[in-house]
C-alpha positions in Angstrom: -23.5 2.3 14.7 -25.3 5.4 13.7 -24.4 6.5 10.1 -25.7 9.6 8.3 -25.5 10.1 4.6 -24.0 13.6 4.1 -23.4 13.5 0.3 -23.7 11.2 -2.7 -20.5 9.4 -1.8 -19.9 10.5 1.8 -21.3 9.1 5.1 -20.8 10.4 8.6 -20.5 8.8 12.1 -21.6 11.7 14.3 -19.1 12.9 16.9 -21.5 12.1 19.7 -22.0 8.5 18.5 -19.3 7.2 20.9 -17.8 8.6 24.1 -14.4 10.0 23.6 -14.8 10.9 19.9 -13.0 14.2 19.2 -14.1 14.5 15.6 -16.7 12.8 13.4 -15.9 9.8 11.2 -16.3 10.2 7.5 -16.6 7.2 5.1 -16.2 7.6 1.3 -18.6 5.0 -0.2 -21.8 4.4 -2.2 -24.8 2.5 -1.0 -23.5 -0.9 -2.3 -20.1 -0.6 -0.7 -21.5 0.8 2.6 -23.7 -2.3 2.9 -20.5 -4.5 2.6 -18.6 -2.2 5.1 -21.3 -2.7 7.7 -20.6 -6.5 7.8 -17.4 -6.2 9.9 -16.1 -4.0 12.7 -14.5 -1.4 10.4 -17.0 1.4 11.3 -16.4 0.9 15.0 -12.7 1.2 14.3 -13.2 4.5 12.4 -15.1 5.8 15.5 -12.2 4.6 17.7 -9.7 6.4 15.5 -11.7 9.6 16.1 -10.6 9.5 19.7 -6.9 9.9 19.1 -5.5 13.0 20.8 -4.8 15.9 18.4 -6.9 14.4 15.6 -7.9 17.0 13.0 -11.2 17.4 11.1 -12.3 13.8 11.0 -11.3 10.1 11.0 -11.5 9.1 7.4 -12.1 5.8 5.6 -11.8 5.0 1.9 -14.3 2.8 0.0 -12.0 -0.3 0.3 -12.0 -0.3 4.1 -12.2 -3.5 6.0 -11.5 -4.5 9.6 -7.8 -4.3 10.5 -5.6 -3.9 13.6 -6.7 -0.8 15.5 -7.6 1.3 12.5 -9.4 -0.3 9.6 -7.4 -1.0 6.5 -8.3 2.0 4.3 -8.3 4.4 7.2 -6.7 7.9 7.3 -6.2 10.0 10.4 -4.3 13.3 10.6 -3.0 14.5 13.9 -1.3 17.8 14.8 2.4 17.2 14.1 3.5 19.0 17.3 0.7 18.3 19.8 -1.2 15.3 18.5 -0.5 11.6 19.0 1.3 9.0 16.9 -0.2 5.5 16.8 1.6 2.5 15.3 -1.7 0.7 14.9 -3.0 3.5 12.8 -0.1 2.9 10.3 0.0 -0.9 10.3 2.4 -3.9 10.5 3.6 -4.0 6.8 5.2 -0.5 6.9 5.3 1.0 3.4 3.6 -1.9 1.8 3.3 -0.2 -1.6 2.8 -0.6 -5.3 5.2 0.2 -8.2 4.1 0.3 -11.8 6.7 -0.2 -14.6 6.0 0.3 -18.3 7.6 -1.6 -21.2 7.8 -0.9 -24.9 6.1 -4.2 -25.7 2.5 -4.7 -26.9 0.6 -7.7 -25.5 0.8 -9.4 -28.9 4.6 -9.2 -28.7 4.8 -11.3 -25.6 1.8 -13.6 -25.9 3.8 -16.6 -27.1 6.4 -16.2 -24.4 4.2 -15.3 -21.5 4.5 -18.7 -19.8 8.3 -18.6 -20.1 8.3 -15.0 -18.8 6.2 -15.8 -15.8 8.3 -18.9 -15.1 11.5 -16.9 -15.3 10.1 -14.2 -12.9 9.0 -16.9 -10.5 12.5 -18.5 -10.6 14.3 -15.2 -10.2 12.3 -13.4 -7.6 12.1 -15.0 -4.1 8.5 -15.4 -3.0 6.7 -16.9 0.0 6.7 -16.7 3.8 10.2 -16.2 5.1 11.7 -16.0 1.6 15.4 -15.0 1.5 17.0 -12.8 -1.1 20.4 -13.2 -2.7 21.8 -10.2 -0.7 23.1 -10.9 2.8 23.4 -7.5 4.5 25.9 -6.9 7.3 25.0 -4.3 10.0 26.6 -1.4 8.2 24.9 -2.1 4.9 21.5 -2.6 6.5 21.9 0.8 8.2 22.7 2.3 4.8 19.6 0.7 3.2 17.4 2.0 6.0 18.9 5.5 5.8 19.0 5.9 2.0 16.1 3.8 0.7 15.9 3.3 -3.1 18.9 5.5 -3.7 21.1 2.9 -1.9 20.1 0.3 -4.6 20.4 2.7 -7.5 23.9 3.7 -6.4 24.9 0.1 -6.5 23.7 -0.5 -10.1 20.2 -1.8 -9.2 18.4 0.8 -11.4 19.0 4.2 -12.9 18.8 7.7 -11.3 15.6 8.5 -13.3 13.8 5.8 -11.2 14.1 7.9 -8.1 12.2 10.8 -9.7 9.2 8.6 -10.1 9.0 7.3 -6.5 7.0 8.9 -3.7 9.3 11.0 -1.6 12.1 10.1 -4.0 12.2 6.7 -2.5 13.6 7.9 0.9 11.9 9.4 4.0 14.0 12.0 5.8 14.3 11.4 9.5 15.0 7.7 9.4 16.8 6.5 12.4 18.2 2.9 11.9 19.5 3.0 15.5 15.9 2.7 16.7 15.3 -0.5 14.9 15.6 -3.5 17.2 18.0 -6.3 16.8 15.1 -8.7 16.2 13.8 -6.5 13.4 17.3 -6.3 11.9 17.7 -10.0 11.9 14.4 -10.5 10.2 15.3 -8.1 7.5 18.9 -9.0 6.9 18.2 -11.6 4.2 14.8 -10.3 3.0 15.9 -7.3 0.8 14.8 -8.2 -2.7 12.0 -10.6 -1.8 8.3 -10.5 -2.6 6.9 -12.2 0.5 3.5 -13.7 0.8 -0.2 -12.8 1.5 -1.5 -10.2 -0.9 1.9 -9.3 -2.3 2.4 -10.0 -5.9 4.2 -9.2 -9.2 1.9 -9.0 -12.2 2.6 -8.7 -15.9 -0.4 -6.7 -17.2 -1.7 -5.1 -20.4 -3.3 -1.6 -20.6 -6.8 -2.5 -21.5 -8.4 0.9 -21.8 -7.4 4.5 -21.6 -9.8 6.9 -19.9 -7.7 10.1 -19.7 -5.7 10.2 -22.9 -3.8 13.4 -22.0 -2.6 12.2 -18.6 -1.8 8.7 -20.0 0.3 10.3 -22.8 2.1 12.4 -20.3 3.0 9.3 -18.3 4.0 7.3 -21.5 1.1 4.9 -21.1 -0.8 3.6 -24.1 -3.5 1.0 -24.9 -2.1 -2.5 -25.5 1.1 -1.8 -23.7 2.7 -4.4 -21.4 3.2 -3.2 -17.8 4.6 -4.8 -14.6 3.0 -4.1 -11.2 4.9 -4.9 -8.0 3.2 -5.0 -4.6 5.3 -5.6 -1.5 6.7 -3.8 1.5 9.2 -3.9 4.3 8.8 -7.6 5.0 9.7 -9.0 8.4 11.7 -5.9 9.3 8.7 -3.6 9.2 6.4 -6.1 10.8 8.8 -6.3 13.8 9.2 -2.5 14.0 5.4 -2.3 14.4 5.3 -5.1 16.9 8.0 -3.6 19.0 6.5 -0.1 19.2 2.9 -1.3 19.8 4.4 -2.6 23.1 6.1 0.8 23.7 3.0 2.7 22.9 0.9 0.5 25.2 3.2 1.3 28.1 3.1 5.0 27.2 -0.7 5.3 27.6 -0.6 5.3 31.4 2.6 7.4 31.4 0.9 10.2 29.5 -2.6 9.8 30.8 -4.1 8.8 27.4 -7.2 6.7 27.2 -8.2 4.9 24.0 -11.2 2.6 23.5 -9.1 -0.1 21.9 -5.6 -0.8 23.1 -4.7 -1.7 19.5 -4.7 2.1 18.9 -2.1 2.7 21.7 -0.3 6.0 21.0 2.2 8.5 22.4 2.4 12.3 22.1 4.1 13.5 19.0 6.8 15.3 21.1 7.5 12.3 23.3 10.6 10.1 23.1 8.4 7.1 22.4 6.8 8.8 19.3 10.1 10.2 18.0 11.8 6.8 18.4 8.9 5.1 16.6 8.9 7.6 13.7 12.6 7.1 13.3 12.2 3.4 13.1 9.1 3.5 10.9 10.9 5.7 8.4 13.9 3.4 8.4 11.5 0.5 7.6 9.8 2.5 4.9 13.2 3.1 3.3 13.9 -0.6 3.4 10.6 -1.2 1.5 11.5 1.4 -1.2 14.9 -0.3 -1.7 13.1 -3.7 -1.8 10.8 -2.6 -4.6 13.8 -1.1 -6.4 15.7 -4.4 -6.3 12.6 -6.3 -7.6 12.4 -3.8 -10.5 16.0 -4.4 -11.4 15.6 -8.2 -11.4 12.4 -7.8 -13.5 14.3 -5.8 -16.0 16.9 -8.6 -16.2 14.2 -11.2 -16.8 12.6 -9.2 -19.6 16.1 -8.8 -21.2 16.8 -12.6 -20.9 13.4 -13.9 -22.0 12.3 -11.2 -24.5 15.5 -9.7 -25.6 14.5 -6.3 -24.2 17.0 -3.6 -23.4 16.8 -3.1 -19.6 16.4 0.6 -20.2 13.1 -0.1 -22.0 11.4 -0.8 -18.6 10.7 2.6 -17.0 9.1 3.3 -13.7 5.7 5.1 -14.0 5.4 5.6 -10.3 5.7 4.0 -6.9 3.2 4.8 -4.1 3.3 3.9 -0.4 0.7 2.5 1.9 0.9 2.0 5.7 3.0 5.0 6.4 2.9 8.3 8.3 4.0 11.5 6.6 4.4 15.0 8.0 2.5 17.3 5.6 1.0 20.8 5.4 -2.8 20.9 4.9 -5.4 23.6 5.0 -7.8 23.1 7.9 -10.6 25.6 8.4 -8.7 28.1 6.2 -5.4 27.8 8.1 -2.3 25.9 6.9 -1.4 23.3 9.6 1.5 20.9 9.9 0.0 17.4 10.4 1.1 13.8 10.7 -1.1 12.0 8.2 -1.4 8.3 9.1 -2.4 6.3 6.0 -3.2 2.7 6.7 -4.1 0.9 3.5 -4.6 4.2 1.8 -2.6 6.0 -0.9 -1.4 9.6 -1.2 -3.3 11.4 -4.0 -1.7 14.8 -4.4 -2.7 16.8 -7.4 -1.2 15.3 -10.6 0.4 12.4 -8.8 -0.1 9.0 -10.3 -2.1 6.6 -8.0 -1.8 2.9 -8.5 -4.8 0.8 -7.3 -4.4 -3.0 -7.7 -7.4 -5.2 -8.0 -7.5 -9.0 -7.9 -5.4 -11.3 -10.0 -8.4 -12.3 -12.2 -9.9 -9.0 -13.2 -8.2 -5.7 -13.4 -6.2 -2.9 -11.7 -6.2 0.9 -12.2 -3.9 3.8 -12.8 -5.5 7.0 -11.4 -4.2 10.5 -10.8 -4.6 12.7 -7.7 -6.6 15.9 -7.5 -7.1 19.2 -5.6 -10.3 17.8 -4.3 -8.3 15.1 -2.4 -6.4 17.9 -0.7 -9.7 19.5 0.5 -11.6 16.4 1.4 -9.2 13.6 2.5 -5.8 15.1 3.3 -4.6 14.2 -0.2 -5.5 10.5 0.2 -7.5 7.9 -1.7 -8.1 4.2 -1.9 -5.3 1.6 -2.1 -7.0 -1.5 -3.6 -10.1 -3.5 -3.8 -10.5 -4.5 -0.2 -11.2 -8.0 1.1 -14.6 -9.6 1.2 -13.4 -13.0 2.6 -10.8 -13.7 5.2 -7.9 -15.9 4.0 -9.4 -18.8 6.0 -12.8 -18.3 4.4 -11.2 -18.0 1.0 -9.3 -21.3 1.4 -12.5 -23.0 2.5 -14.5 -21.6 -0.5 -11.8 -22.8 -2.9 -11.7 -26.3 -1.5 -11.8 -28.8 -4.4 -11.1 -26.2 -7.0 -8.0 -25.5 -9.1 -7.7 -21.7 -8.9 -4.6 -21.8 -11.2 -6.7 -23.4 -14.0 -9.6 -21.0 -13.4 -7.1 -18.1 -13.9 -5.7 -19.7 -17.0 -9.2 -19.8 -18.5 -9.3 -16.0 -17.9 -6.0 -15.7 -19.7 -3.8 -15.4 -16.6 -0.6 -17.5 -16.1 -0.2 -17.9 -12.3 2.7 -19.2 -10.2 2.7 -19.3 -6.4 4.6 -20.7 -3.4 2.6 -22.6 -0.9 -0.5 -24.9 -1.2 -3.1 -22.2 -0.4 -1.4 -19.1 -1.8 -3.7 -18.8 -4.8 -6.8 -19.9 -2.9 -6.3 -17.2 -0.3 -6.1 -14.5 -3.0 -8.7 -15.8 -5.4 -10.7 -13.1 -7.2 -13.9 -13.8 -5.1 -12.0 -13.0 -1.9 -12.0 -9.3 -3.0 -14.5 -6.6 -3.7 -14.6 -5.6 -7.4 -12.0 -2.9 -7.6 -14.1 -1.2 -10.3 -16.7 -0.4 -7.7 -14.1 1.2 -5.4 -12.5 3.2 -8.1 -15.8 4.4 -9.4 -16.6 6.0 -6.0 -13.2 7.8 -5.7 -13.5 9.0 -9.3 -17.0 10.3 -8.9 -16.2 11.9 -5.5 -13.3 13.5 -7.3 -10.4 12.6 -5.0 -8.6 10.6 -7.8 -9.5 10.2 -11.4 -9.3 7.2 -13.7 -6.5 7.2 -16.3 -6.2 3.6 -17.4 -7.4 0.1 -16.6 -4.9 -2.7 -16.6 -5.7 -6.4 -17.1 -3.5 -9.2 -15.7 -1.6 -11.6 -18.1 0.7 -13.3 -15.6 1.2 -13.3 -11.8 3.6 -14.6 -9.3 2.7 -14.8 -5.6 4.0 -16.1 -2.3 
């Protein structure tokens, strides 16, 4: 794959590198990360993304990219909202897999003696693992309301406070959701999964603010050094996965109907003004709202645990922000000096509008970051930035590398109390399975598309 360096932190796949490319590919990375990126098929997937009908400016990739389904995880493509294409594979299976950061009034020293009890209580309260079931059984009407209203549905029923909604991307609800386009199979998968963490890279971490790098922004967000925080990473669970599965099949059939050719069927798509695309977007937004409600419930139960174990007032745990990954948003962006309405597909990438908090989790043994979006992101990446560290090892390779080891004890030596469901849950997600998130964050900071505010160190983690 031909790759040209076009800036200190920017690399280009020329438009003529592959037949069918409508725009170049642009990768945000430094020399060290680009060497890692070259080891899998993610660059080929960026080039494939550049063939989507109606794509604007470039197919983009963040420094945490790695090979995914269709588009690499960490990919961003923007298509004309009226005349471009919509691709479920460029959004991903775990629709609105996102991250929420919650701040407490505690210092790390206040909770050190109770950390084990706190993690045990969180693990006992919050359902984790593959196929985990929550305490709420939603009937058809309630599930429709969740998919239509998002986090507001939960807040209106006492699972949070109205101020929470002010600190969630899109207010915790995407307009245009159409629960009627969500299949019965997807509904059945989601009916008992609201308020569950799930498995894989999903987690809930108790963290401490280790360093502050932008005091003014940190102060505006109510974040200070030594403060105990909670980071929640999960999405739409089986409901969103099934929505993607269903519409990949629909998009695959649409290719011939609309005379569209793509180099990889995993990027099957349909014209934005087609019934297939409208139906998918309605279902995708419904799944995204389910995910916003899911993180809202987990926040509520986290507040209850802090109250029970530490004697905290539940109002003392406030949302800093909640950001979405694996989502498509219709947004206005300036392209060649003209404002255009675009559908921005962010797959494993985070919105980074000016002044907006950006939450970038690392691995459970090192650190995570709180950043803030910039005007440069609007110019360079359609208001987008990285979403995490990015995997180095597949889950299978990580389990193999961890054979004979006690990852839980290794984490304890680092000062992290870990609880997980499943024999291999910690092995799959061990720190060595991921790039160092510091390297990823350094690149987006220096490139200017999101700036460091604070670094957070894990104290306790629960995983599925």
